[in-house]
RODO-2510 file (C-alpha; in nm, 4 decimals, decimal comma):
residues 219
     n   res          X          Y          Z
     1     m    -1,4069    -0,5035    -0,9760
     2     v    -1,0699    -0,5049    -0,7311
     3     i    -1,1986    -0,3644    -0,4042
     4     q    -1,6009    -0,3442    -0,3229
     5     c    -1,6695    -0,2070     0,0425
     6     q    -2,0863    -0,2357     0,1608
     7     n    -2,1571    -0,0359     0,4952
     8     l    -1,8166    -0,0867     0,6489
     9     l    -1,8348     0,0321     1,0201
    10     k    -1,5248     0,0043     1,2459
    11     i    -1,5667     0,1063     1,6295
    12     y    -1,3251     0,0580     1,8630
    13     f    -1,4146     0,0950     2,2630
    14     s    -1,1843     0,3023     2,5004
    15     g    -1,3927     0,4181     2,7444
    16     e    -1,6594     0,5334     2,4997
    17     e    -1,7431     0,4073     2,1516
    18     l    -1,5107     0,5612     1,8461
    19     r    -1,6812     0,5136     1,5024
    20     a    -1,3315     0,4930     1,2820
    21     l    -1,5337     0,3989     0,9910
    22     d    -1,9101     0,5147     0,9928
    23     g    -2,1018     0,3348     0,7121
    24     v    -1,8248     0,3405     0,4020
    25     s    -1,9232     0,2259     0,0762
    26     l    -1,6694     0,2080    -0,2429
    27     s    -1,5820     0,0622    -0,5622
    28     i    -1,2315     0,0756    -0,7001
    29     q    -1,1863    -0,1055    -1,0549
    30     k    -0,9098    -0,3122    -1,1791
    31     g    -0,6040    -0,0365    -1,3097
    32     e    -0,7438     0,2764    -1,1321
    33     f    -0,5126     0,4732    -0,9537
    34     v    -0,7262     0,6510    -0,6227
    35     s    -0,6174     0,8709    -0,3607
    36     i    -0,7527     0,8811    -0,0305
    37     m    -0,7956     1,2471     0,1631
    38     g    -0,9208     1,4159     0,4767
    39     p    -0,8064     1,5190     0,8133
    40     s    -0,6032     1,3467     1,0708
    41     g    -0,8493     1,0795     1,2405
    42     c    -1,0901     1,0645     0,9972
    43     g    -1,0304     0,7005     0,9257
    44     k    -0,8267     0,7066     0,6162
    45     s    -0,5564     0,4374     0,7511
    46     t    -0,8426     0,2430     0,9342
    47     l    -0,9678     0,2066     0,5470
    48     l    -0,6550     0,1383     0,4286
    49     n    -0,5548    -0,1210     0,7056
    50     i    -0,9023    -0,3550     0,6269
    51     l    -0,8612    -0,3145     0,2574
    52     g    -0,5382    -0,4342     0,2474
    53     l    -0,6528    -0,7093     0,5154
    54     l    -0,4350    -0,6524     0,8163
    55     d    -0,7669    -0,5494     1,0102
    56     e    -1,1684    -0,6549     1,0220
    57     p    -1,4365    -0,4207     1,0047
    58     t    -1,6912    -0,4219     1,2913
    59     s    -1,9656    -0,5167     1,0707
    60     g    -2,0202    -0,4573     0,6417
    61     e    -1,8970    -0,6251     0,3336
    62     y    -1,5778    -0,6198     0,1693
    63     f    -1,5225    -0,8128    -0,0881
    64     l    -1,1519    -0,8341    -0,2873
    65     n    -1,1476    -0,9155    -0,6379
    66     g    -1,4920    -1,0937    -0,6098
    67     t    -1,4144    -1,2379    -0,2955
    68     p    -1,5837    -1,2036     0,0279
    69     t    -1,3299    -1,1266     0,3073
    70     a    -1,5464    -1,1653     0,6041
    71     q    -1,5180    -1,5581     0,6694
    72     m    -1,1682    -1,5900     0,5620
    73     k    -0,9532    -1,7941     0,8236
    74     d    -0,6026    -1,6125     0,8816
    75     s    -0,4053    -1,8372     0,6950
    76     v    -0,5822    -1,7673     0,4082
    77     r    -0,6265    -1,3982     0,4622
    78     s    -0,2231    -1,4130     0,5372
    79     r    -0,2003    -1,5816     0,1927
    80     v    -0,4287    -1,3596    -0,0064
    81     r    -0,2164    -1,0842     0,1558
    82     r     0,1470    -1,2143     0,0300
    83     e     0,0483    -1,2917    -0,2692
    84     n    -0,2339    -1,0163    -0,3875
    85     i    -0,1220    -0,7009    -0,2225
    86     g     0,1693    -0,4916    -0,1951
    87     f     0,2247    -0,2670     0,0801
    88     i     0,4245     0,1136     0,1066
    89     f     0,4242     0,2877     0,4431
    90     q     0,5580     0,6407     0,5329
    91     s     0,8032     0,5576     0,7427
    92     f     0,9158     0,3104     0,4527
    93     n     0,9727     0,0200     0,7385
    94     l     1,2738    -0,1482     0,5871
    95     m     1,5335    -0,3024     0,7696
    96     p     1,8050    -0,1196     0,8329
    97     r     2,1128    -0,3323     0,8325
    98     l     1,9834    -0,5500     0,4890
    99     s     2,1414    -0,4230     0,1239
   100     v     1,8684    -0,2626    -0,0945
   101     v     1,8569    -0,6171    -0,2700
   102     e     1,8085    -0,7861     0,0368
   103     n     1,5216    -0,5533     0,1619
   104     i     1,3571    -0,6200    -0,1814
   105     a     1,4094    -0,9954    -0,1401
   106     l     1,2263    -1,0203     0,1911
   107     p     0,8752    -1,0562     0,0888
   108     m     0,9946    -1,3346    -0,1966
   109     r     1,1538    -1,5130     0,1043
   110     y     0,9049    -1,5539     0,3170
   111     s     0,6623    -1,6602     0,0291
   112     g     0,8726    -1,9817    -0,0652
   113     m     0,9634    -1,8440    -0,4120
   114     e     1,2561    -2,1004    -0,5496
   115     r     1,5809    -1,9506    -0,3789
   116     k     1,7744    -1,9087    -0,7039
   117     l     1,4873    -1,6967    -0,8608
   118     i     1,5112    -1,4101    -0,5653
   119     l     1,8063    -1,1961    -0,6058
   120     p     1,7849    -1,1757    -0,9425
   121     r     1,4171    -1,1007    -0,9443
   122     a     1,5142    -0,8344    -0,6445
   123     r     1,8066    -0,7138    -0,8954
   124     e     1,5725    -0,6303    -1,1366
   125     l     1,3220    -0,4657    -0,9523
   126     a     1,5852    -0,2678    -0,7738
   127     q     1,6794    -0,1225    -1,1573
   128     r     1,3199    -0,0727    -1,1890
   129     v     1,3101     0,1359    -0,9344
   130     g     1,6250     0,3566    -1,0732
   131     l     1,8536     0,2073    -0,7818
   132     g     2,0585    -0,0259    -1,0120
   133     k     2,4207     0,1833    -0,8772
   134     k     2,2606     0,1316    -0,4939
   135     m     2,2050    -0,1911    -0,4589
   136     s     2,4916    -0,2977    -0,1911
   137     n     2,4014     0,0214     0,0032
   138     t     2,1839     0,0221     0,3454
   139     p     1,8714     0,2439     0,3856
   140     l     2,1342     0,4511     0,6404
   141     q     2,3452     0,5066     0,3190
   142     l     2,0218     0,6118     0,1275
   143     s     1,8121     0,9604     0,0842
   144     g     1,4585     0,9270     0,1827
   145     g     1,3426     0,9384    -0,1554
   146     q     1,5647     0,6402    -0,2275
   147     c     1,4381     0,4654     0,0741
   148     q     1,1222     0,4833    -0,0714
   149     r     1,2159     0,3475    -0,4013
   150     v     1,3004     0,0526    -0,1955
   151     a     0,9822    -0,0068    -0,0543
   152     c     0,8098     0,0546    -0,3514
   153     a     1,0445    -0,2472    -0,5130
   154     r     0,9509    -0,4286    -0,2412
   155     a     0,6018    -0,4090    -0,2801
   156     l     0,6281    -0,5312    -0,6291
   157     a     0,8257    -0,8528    -0,5229
   158     n     0,5510    -1,0832    -0,5019
   159     s     0,3818    -0,9252    -0,8359
   160     p     0,0658    -0,7954    -0,6686
   161     g    -0,2176    -0,7022    -0,8642
   162     l    -0,3100    -0,4432    -0,5849
   163     i    -0,0701    -0,1542    -0,4255
   164     l    -0,1668     0,0350    -0,1170
   165     a     0,0324     0,3014     0,0025
   166     d    -0,0075     0,4771     0,3468
   167     e     0,1275     0,8112     0,3057
   168     p     0,3779     0,7339     0,0755
   169     t     0,5194     1,1013     0,0346
   170     g     0,4378     1,2058     0,3416
   171     n     0,8457     1,2048     0,4934
   172     l     0,9760     1,3176     0,1523
   173     d     1,0580     1,6777     0,0226
   174     s     0,8782     1,8446    -0,2714
   175     k     1,0862     1,6701    -0,5605
   176     s     1,1392     1,3116    -0,4046
   177     s     0,7394     1,3424    -0,3509
   178     q     0,7224     1,3900    -0,7085
   179     d     0,9608     1,1306    -0,8317
   180     i     0,7729     0,8709    -0,6484
   181     l     0,4640     0,9681    -0,7612
   182     e     0,5642     0,9426    -1,1256
   183     l     0,6843     0,5910    -1,0223
   184     l     0,3821     0,4925    -0,9029
   185     q     0,2196     0,6861    -1,1942
   186     e     0,4451     0,4351    -1,4377
   187     l     0,3024     0,1251    -1,2264
   188     n    -0,0504     0,2143    -1,2389
   189     k    -0,0132     0,2290    -1,6214
   190     e     0,1407    -0,1169    -1,6342
   191     g    -0,1686    -0,2142    -1,5063
   192     l    -0,1672    -0,2151    -1,1350
   193     t    -0,4329    -0,1256    -0,9090
   194     i    -0,3231     0,1617    -0,6858
   195     v    -0,5015     0,3214    -0,2971
   196     m    -0,3188     0,6183    -0,1677
   197     v    -0,3449     0,7889     0,1501
   198     t    -0,1962     1,1513     0,0859
   199     h    -0,2740     1,4588     0,2961
   200     d    -0,0804     1,6488     0,0200
   201     s    -0,3370     1,7843    -0,2548
   202     k    -0,0687     1,8290    -0,5163
   203     i     0,0063     1,4316    -0,4941
   204     a    -0,3796     1,3363    -0,5045
   205     a    -0,3974     1,5586    -0,7860
   206     g    -0,1770     1,3035    -1,0145
   207     t    -0,4504     1,0177    -0,9239
   208     h    -0,7781     0,9078    -1,1266
   209     r    -1,0047     1,0119    -0,8539
   210     t    -0,9869     1,1376    -0,5055
   211     i    -1,2069     1,0175    -0,2319
   212     h    -1,2639     1,2707     0,0397
   213     m    -1,3094     1,1377     0,4292
   214     k    -1,4281     1,3246     0,7432
   215     d    -1,5450     1,1557     1,0699
   216     g    -1,5083     0,8194     0,9333
   217     k    -1,7350     0,8868     0,6445
   218     i    -1,6786     0,9421     0,2721
   219     l    -1,8093     1,2950     0,1739
***
């Protein structure tokens, strides 16, 4: 079991109590490709942030690869996140003045990988996502679909077992969206576990199963 959540509660206080997550329990097996759908504000991104160790629940339990995360020190959370989880965001979050290869290489530089190994792996990943001829381009010289391919390659940089994707096709046209879905499906077939938040039912239909959320709960 890669992900196991039991009765997750996430409460924000801004004059009144807001339950972003209200008793969420779910399990995701190794090698699954799961989509999460629901209206804006239903708790999808909050859940993804907790799964990615970017946030902590107010209460409840989250086990990642069988390890409880509640008592993890910040340094341990950072290491686990860096070594085990790759993130893909709707807005790409690329460095605009760095090349494709340099953007892909960033997580490896932060991880302390041996310097001579970084650029060869970054080039290999650029090839893997179909950007072999765009390696020296910056994000400003790429289409939205190509930028998201860079983001996918960057998410793979440290060989994670889990990919968390927050609306990865949200800013793309239908053709680019389908291309990104097919890339994620290929990565899943190679053994990666993928959890993807999406508003697009056609994209969700390309995953193994869909979790529907509303008002902080799983329906």
